N, C-alpha and C positions, 0 to 999 in steps of 0.2 A: 246669109249675106255677110260678107267679110267686113271686118272692122276697117275704119278709115286709117290711113297711114299715121303712125305716131310722129308727132313733131319733135324737133330737137328740144324745145322748151319742156314738153311733156316728159321726155326721157330724163332731162335734168331734174325735174321735180320728183319724178318717180324714184330715181336712184340717188337723190341727194348730191347731185354733181354741181360743183362751183362753176361760176362763169368762166374762170380761167381754164378749168378742166374741160368744159364744154367746147371752148375754142380749140383745144387739142383734138377733140373728137371731130369737129368740123374739118380740120386739116386731114385727119385720118380718112374721113368719108370722101373728101375731094380726091385724094390720092387713090383710094380704092376704085372710084369711078374711072379715073384716068388709066390706071393699070389694067382694069377689067377689059378694056378694049383691045389689049395686047395679049393677056393671058387670062385663063378662066380661073378666077379666084373664088367666086361664089356663084350660086345659081342666079342667072340674070334677073329672073322674076323677083328675087328677094330684094333687089335694089329699089323696088317700088316702095318698100317699107323698111329701110335699113335701120332706123333707130329702134324699131321693135325687133326685127328678125335677127339682127346681129349685135347691136350695142346693148340693148336691154337684156336680150337673151343671154349674153355673156355676163353682164354685170350682176345678174341675179345670183351667180355663184358666190360672189364676195361675202354675202351674209352667212354662207355655210362653211366658210373657212375658219377653223378655230383660231382664236387670238394668239395661241402659242405657236402656230405654224410659222416657220422661218423660210421654208423652201417649197417651191411649187414647180412641177414638171408638166408641161402641156405638150402632148404628143400629137403628131399630125396637125400642126398648128395652122397650116394653110394660109388664110388671110389674117390670122391672128386672133381667131375666136375659139375659145374665150381668153386664152393666155395673155395676149397683148392688151386687151381691154382691162383685164384684172391688174396688170402691171401699171397701167395709166391711172387706175383707181387706187393704187397704193399697196397692192399685194406684194409681199416681200419675197426676194430670192427667186424670181420667175425665170425659168429656162424654157425656151421654145425649141421643139424638135421638128424640123421640116426637111425631108430629103429632096424635094423638088428645088433645084437651084434657083429657078426664076421666082418661086414663091418665097424662098429664103431671102433673095435680094429685095423683094417687096417688104418683108418684115424688117430688114436692116434699115431701109429707107424710112419706114414708119417710126422705128425707134429713134432714128436721127432727128426727124422733124418734130416729134412730140416729146422727146426727152425721156421716153419710157426706159426705166431701168430693167433691162432684160439681157439675158445671154441667149444667143441664137446659135443652134447647132444645125448646120446644113448637112445632115447625114441621116442614115437609117438608125433607128433606136438600138438595134442589136450591135451596131458598130461602136456604140458609145459606152458599152459596159466597161467599168473600170475608170472611165473618165468623168462620170457623173455620180455623185454620191446619192444614195437613196433619199428621195425627197419626203417631206411631210405630207404633201398633197400631190395627187396626180389627176389631171383633167384631160378630157378628150371630148370632141364634138364631131359627129358624123365621120368617125374613123373606121370602126369595125364593129362586129357583133360583140357582145359581152365576153363570150368564150374566147374569141380571138384577141380581144383587148387584154384579158388576163394573161394569155400566153405571151403577149408582147411585153408586158410590164413586169413579169414575175421575177426577173433578175434585179429589179429596182425596188421591190416591195420589202417592207419590214413589218413586224407585228403591229406597229403603230401607224402604218400608212393609211391615209384616208383617200379614197378615190371618189371623184365627183364627175359623173358621166352624163351628158345630155342623151336622152333616149326618147324614142317616139312610140307610136301605137303598137309596135311589135315587142315592147319591152318584156311582156310576160313570157312570150315564147323564147326570147333570148335568155331570160333567167332560167327557164326550165332546161334549156340546152346546156347552159354553163354549170348548173347544179349536178349534172351527170358526172362532172370531172372535178368540181371545186366545192369546198364548203366555205361559207362566208356569211357575214351579217349584212343584211340589206335593208335599205329604207327608200321607198319611192316618194319623192317630194314633188308635188304638183308644180309644173312649170308656170311661171308668171306670164309667159308670153304665148304659149301654145296649149290650148285646151286638151289636145291629145298627147302632150309631151310630159315627161317627168325629168327631174334630176335624180339620178340613181346614186345614192350614197352607199359605198361598198367598203367594208372594213373586215378585219380579222380573216383575211383570205388565206386559204390553205388548199393544197392539192395540186392538180395539174400534171 
């Protein structure tokens, strides 16, 4: 039996969100529902429980970001999960990469109405090489397998880069596939919102 949808107030309590910040998330959700009718931003079924499936799912990343981190690159941002949520919650130096022009327009509108401090790149990641400095943190949710993700971000990684990737029940097979080409330090952190999910922390990445 699935859990009842999470309320906005429960999200705020779980994530330590102020009333003012919660109001910004209400605006975000209202725009998400309206734009969803025109472009496919998220899986329609997930909007039955958006505070858990999108906002809390994204917000759980915040506690995993080192205090020293000054820049964060979110690739394949889509509707802004997790990057836009993290920016609203105070993550520093957030840049969102979304090659779909309509989704990038949505992200710009969310940034405008919520006041989120983000930079939005409406382009493919490989076209941004030389225009984006290597970030401290790289995030991605529902973008690609681990092996393909590492291929996509290899030009932006440094020895100190920390990657935080949402992954599902296929995570072990993804790791096995990636380890055929890459060496890395991995930690599987149980998801707070999905019993079958993990946040995959990847560091010290070499190879490819």
